[in-house]
C-alpha positions, 0 to 999 in steps of 0.5 A: 635658722637655715644657713645661707652661704655667699661667695664674698668678694671681700675674702675671695671665698664662700662665706656663711651669711651671718646677718647684723640683725636677723630681724632686718636684713639690709641689701643694696645693689648698684642700679642703672645710669638712665640715659638709654635702654638697658642691654640684657647684660645689665639685666643679669644683676637685676635677675640675680639679686631679685632671686636672692631677695626672694630667698632672703624674704623666705628665710627672714622676717624683714628684708630691705632692698635698695637699688639706686638710679643714677640720674646725673652723669656725664653720659646723660649730659652727652645724651641731652646735648645730642638729642636736645631733650632736657636731662629730666625728660631723658632720665624720667623716660629711661627710668620708667622703661627700665623698671617696666622692662625689668618688671617684665622679667618678673623682677620685683621693685626694690623697697627703696629706689633712691635717685642721685639728684635727691641726695646731693646734700648728703653727698656734699656732707660726706665729702666735707667730712672726708676733707675735714679728716684729711682724706680728701682735698680741694684742687682747682674746683675739684675735690678728690679722695687721696688714696694714699691716706687709707692703709687698706685701700684695695682690699676688695679688688686686691690692688696695691695702692703703691702699684696704683700710684706708680702705674698711673698714666703719665698725663695725670690731671694737673689738679691731682696730687697722685694719679690714683686719686679719684674725683668726689666733686667736679665743677660744672660749666654754665650749660651743665647741671650743678649745685652750690657747694663749699667748693663752688657750683658743681656736681658729684663724682659717680662713686659718691652717691652710693655711699651717701645713699646707703648711710641715709637709708640703711645705716653705716654698715649693711649686710650685702652689697651687690653688683656686676663684676665690672664694678669691683674696681674702681667703683666698689673699691672707692665706695669702701674708701669713702665710707670707711674713712668717713665712718672711722673704719666701720665696714660699708658692707659685710658681704660683697656679691658680684655676678659674672659678665654676660658674653656674646661669642666669648666677649663681654656684652657692652655698649662700647663693643657694640655687641649688645641687644637691649631687653626692650628689643628682646621683649618685642621679639618675645611678647609676654615671654620675659619670664623665658629671658629670666630663666635663660639668665638663671641657667648659669651660676651667677658668678660664672660668665654666661654666653647669650643666645636666642636659642637659650631663650627658646629652650627656656620657653619650651621648659616653661611651657612644660612646667605651666602645663603641670601646675595649671590647676594647682595651688602652691604648697611649700618649696621643696627642700632640695630647691631651697638647699640649692639656693642657700648654697651661694644661689646655685640656680642651675642646681635649683632648676635641675631640682625643678625638673625632678619635681616636674616628672610627677604631676603629684608635685605640682603644688611644690613645683609652683612654690619652688619656682616662685623662689626663682621668680618663675611660674608667676604668670597665667598658665593659659598664656603658656598653652602648648598651642603657642608652640608649633610642634616639630615633625618630619621635615619641620621644626619648632617655633616659639616666641614672636613667630609662634604668636604670629602663627596664632594671629594668622590663624585668627585672621583666616577665621575672620576672613582677613585675607590681607592680614593673613597674607601679610604674615605669610609674606613676613615669614617668606622674606625670612626664608620660611615657608608656611604650609597650610594643611587640610586639617587647618594646621600650619607647618613651617619649613625652611626654603 
């Protein structure tokens, strides 16, 4: 069996992957809270762990991949109050959009997609167990996990329990024994969603759902747990606490993988900072080009921060056009050894892409290129959709357009052939409003110049 290495956050080092059961690998990744469109930073873990999923399926006979849907959360409740829409309408809408948008990035649907609202019974059982074992307590309608009852709390993030308690804010909620304690269950107001429980009508805290879902669907201990770097503390730390204390010390996961932030001008992309762009918006700008967004996200190693830019997507489009031209009439063979070695070495996608470019230097490698790219979720589409006619070639005094603008030029050409002058003029005026001049040449081509 070929060796895969993973940077394991639990030991802060690269670790050889030794599965619990080589005949069945189990992986869980934290999914979205469905109350709005996902920004492109949210797409990074989807693309990263989808690539890992593809590699694991290549190397092992069976892989079960679970990614949850948080469909009960205070942010969802707030969205419902703001819009007047029922919570179920909001969550169903944004779950569908999320899966469609991620699918446009060639991300496969996980094998299991548990929704929080379907596991409340399991969460109540987990909380009851923690209370009975002395790790959690009821207070004023809340149930809280008491972190001081766990000797190794903080092992994932490297945080010390004593420091957490000492450094807690002065104005700690009066229902907490200690500032570091976290909520497992909270009471619901009459106008908020809630479930009956031994502690009254209420709803679970955010951290509780993943532990309950993993136990029911995958067992007490799984191989790999993943997510974004921002989840290490407190979310993943609290998952470990709940599960280990309930399962008499058994690990929740043997390997913890976390991808780095997506940044904009060096700052983390986030909704709170307002420096984000949604995947939905990008897909409108780059019709049928979700694969280019995926490639752009894979050009940096998953652990490192990656700065987002549309230029990176444009460059990815050019690269994919070249590759599609090579594999157009080829059948896939077997992935190249060099690509597999790169991916097995802590999912080194930049090196894997470099190896794909080496394969692309010789058309004889077309079948191998196609099979190798498939491991990265690339070259899965129709080569005709990536025909070079969709890219305006750069020339003297001109520049290259791809994506939405390139498609607009194709539509304008079709409009002129159909003598739809109004449509052709509308597209020309659109370019003109953005400082771009369309120049129609005698041979029928159109060049673009900046004003």
